[in-house]
PADOBA-271927 format. One record per residue (C-alpha): residue in one letter; x, y, z. Coordinates in steps of 0.5 Angstrom, whole numbers, plus 2048, in hexadecimal, padded with zeros to 3 digits. Example, Ala and Ser with C-alpha at 12.3 -4.5 7.8 and 13.67 -1.06 7.14 Angstrom:
// PADOBA-271927
A8197F7810;S81B7FE80E;
//
This chain:
// PADOBA-271927
M88B8DD8DA;S88D8D78DF;L8948D58E1;K8958CD8E0;K8998CA8E6;P8A08C68E4;E89F8BF8E5;A8A38BE8EB;F89E8C28EF;N8988BD8ED;Y89B8B88F1;I89A8B88F9;L89F8B48FD;P89B8AF902;R89C8B0909;I89C8A890A;I8A18A4906;R89F89D905;I8A5898907;R8A6896900;D8A889D8FE;A8AB89F904;P8B289D902;F8B28A08FB;Y8B08A68FF;L8B68A6903;G8BA8A48FD;M8BC89D8FF;D8BB8968FF;K8B5892903;N8BB88E907;R8BE894909;F8B889890B;N8B689290F;A8BC891912;E8BE898914;V8B889D913;R8B2899915;P8B389791C;S8B489E91E;L8AD8A091B;T8A68A091D;E8A289B919;L89B89D917;K896897915;I89189890F;G88C89390F;T88D88C911;Q89488B90E;G89689290B;V89C89590F;A89F89D90D;F8A38A2910;D8A28A9911;R8A68AD90C;L8A88B3911;E8AB8AD916;L8AF8AA910;D8B18B190E;A8B48B2916;W8B78AC915;V8BB8AE90F;D8BD8B5913;D8BF8B1919;L8C48AD914;I8C78B3911;I8C88B6918;R8CC8AF91A;I8D08AE914;G8CF8B390E;K8D58B790C;P8D48BE90A;G8D48BF902;T8DA8C28FE;R8D98CA8FC;K8D98CC8F5;L8E08CF8F5;E8E08D68F3;K8E48D88ED;E8E98DD8EF;S8F08DF8ED;W8F68DD8F1;D8F88E48F3;A8F18E58F6;K8F18DF8FB;K8F38E0902;H8F98DD903;Q8FD8DC90A;A9028E090B;S9058E3912;S9028EA914;K9088EC917;G90C8ED910;A9138EA90F;N9178E7915;S91E8E5915;G9218DE917;T9238D8914;S91F8D590E;T91C8CE910;K91C8CC909;S9248CD908;S9258CA90F;K9218C490D;V9248C3906;D92B8C3909;A9298BE90E;F9278B9909;A92D8BA905;K9318B890B;A92D8B290C;L92D8B0905;A9358B1905;Q9358AC90B;V9318A7908;T9348A7901;K93B8A7904;K93F8A1902;K94089D909;P94789A90A;K948893909;A94888F910;S94F88B911;S94E884913;R951882919;T95487B91B;
//
C-alpha cells in the first residue's frame, strides 16, 4: 500500500526567483517593487539578459519590513462571563472621603446655572 502525497507537496519552491515573478512573490505590483524593494537586493544575472533574486533575500526584506512598520495582530477574544474577568479595584478595600463623581456633578450644575442665568440689561448712559 503506497501513500499518495498531497498536491501541495509536489511543488518545489525555487531558491532563485526571476524579476517578473518577484513582485508577485511579495504580493505587490512591479512599480512598487522596483521603487522600494529592488534597490536593497542583490541582482543575480542569468544568461545575457535575465535578472533574478534570491528568495531568502526577499524573505529577509519582508522580515525587516515587519520589524520596521508591522503591527501586532489582534488576539481572538476569549468568551468569558463578565464576572469571570479581572476587574480593577482597590486592593485596600473601601475608603472614606469625598466622592469625586458627586463633586463634579455639583460643580457642573453651578457652572450651568451661571451660564443660563439671565443677565441684567445694561443701562444706557448719555
